[in-house]
matplotlib code that plots the C-alpha trace (Angstrom):
import matplotlib.pyplot as plt

x = [-1.1, -0.6, -2.8, -0.1, 0.7, -3.1, -3.7, -0.7, -2.1, -5.7, -4.3, -2.1, -5.1, -7.5, -4.9, -3.7, -7.0, -6.5, -3.5, -5.3, -3.9, -1.2, 2.4, 2.8, -0.1, 1.7, 5.0, 3.2, 1.9, 5.4, 6.4, 3.6, 4.8, 8.4, 6.8, 5.2, 8.6, 10.0, 7.4, 7.2, 9.2, 6.0, 3.5, 1.7, 2.1, -1.3, -0.8, 2.3, 0.3, -2.0, 0.8, 2.2, -1.3, -1.4, 2.1, 0.8, -1.7, 0.8, 2.7, -0.4, -0.6, 3.2, 3.0, 0.3, 2.0, 5.5, 3.6, 2.0, 5.4, 7.1, 4.7, 6.6, 10.2, 12.2, 11.6, 15.4, 16.6, 13.8, 14.7, 18.6, 17.6, 15.8, 18.4, 16.1, 17.0, 17.3, 14.9, 12.2, 11.5, 8.4, 10.8, 12.1, 8.9, 10.2, 13.1, 10.3, 8.4, 11.1, 12.5, 9.0, 8.6, 12.1, 11.1, 7.8, 9.4]
y = [-5.1, -1.8, -1.6, -2.6, -6.1, -6.8, -6.2, -8.5, -11.2, -11.0, -11.4, -14.1, -15.9, -15.6, -16.7, -19.8, -21.6, -21.4, -23.3, -23.6, -20.2, -19.5, -19.8, -15.9, -15.8, -18.4, -16.6, -13.5, -15.4, -16.3, -12.6, -11.5, -14.3, -12.6, -9.0, -10.5, -12.2, -8.6, -7.4, -10.2, -8.1, -5.6, -8.6, -9.5, -13.0, -13.9, -12.3, -14.8, -17.7, -16.9, -16.7, -20.0, -21.4, -20.1, -21.5, -24.9, -24.6, -23.5, -26.7, -29.0, -28.0, -27.5, -30.0, -27.8, -24.7, -26.4, -27.6, -24.2, -22.4, -25.3, -24.1, -20.8, -22.0, -23.8, -22.8, -23.1, -21.1, -18.4, -18.3, -17.8, -15.1, -13.4, -13.8, -15.3, -15.7, -19.4, -18.3, -17.6, -21.5, -21.0, -20.3, -23.8, -25.8, -27.9, -29.0, -29.9, -31.8, -33.7, -35.0, -35.9, -37.9, -39.4, -40.3, -42.0, -44.0]
z = [20.2, 18.2, 14.9, 12.5, 14.4, 14.7, 11.1, 10.1, 12.6, 11.3, 7.7, 8.9, 10.7, 7.7, 5.1, 6.9, 6.6, 2.7, 1.3, -1.9, -3.1, -5.7, -5.0, -5.0, -2.4, -0.2, -0.4, 0.8, 3.6, 4.7, 4.5, 6.7, 9.1, 8.8, 9.5, 12.6, 13.7, 13.8, 15.9, 18.4, 21.0, 21.0, 21.3, 24.6, 26.0, 24.9, 21.4, 21.3, 22.2, 19.4, 16.9, 18.0, 17.7, 14.2, 13.3, 14.4, 12.0, 9.4, 10.3, 10.0, 6.4, 5.5, 2.4, 0.9, 1.3, 0.0, -3.1, -3.9, -3.7, -5.7, -8.4, -8.9, -8.0, -5.8, -1.9, -1.2, -4.0, -3.0, 0.7, -0.4, -3.0, -0.1, 2.6, 5.0, 8.5, 9.8, 12.8, 10.1, 10.2, 8.1, 4.9, 5.7, 5.1, 2.5, 4.5, 7.2, 5.2, 3.4, 7.2, 8.2, 5.0, 5.8, 9.3, 8.0, 4.9]

ax = plt.figure().add_subplot(projection="3d")
ax.plot(x, y, z, "-o")
ax.set_aspect("equal")
plt.show()
């Protein structure tokens, strides 16, 4: 893994364990994940597996991340303003959480 990818992965791995941050810091986490997505083609298979594990952690606490971001704005609006690609699913955690709640209730 190149140095930039390694630094991004390390940041993402540390930050993912702290969903008790501000909405702005949560947005930064999403930005870091988007940067990693652009670099996936240069990651080894082991690195991709590690990233998938981090993604699962992100999904586990999706409701907390959505709550943090909602403190600074509507995630759907922020996503639209930033022209987020649909393949960057982490920017759609609000929809994932909503669908999960619909399935439960």
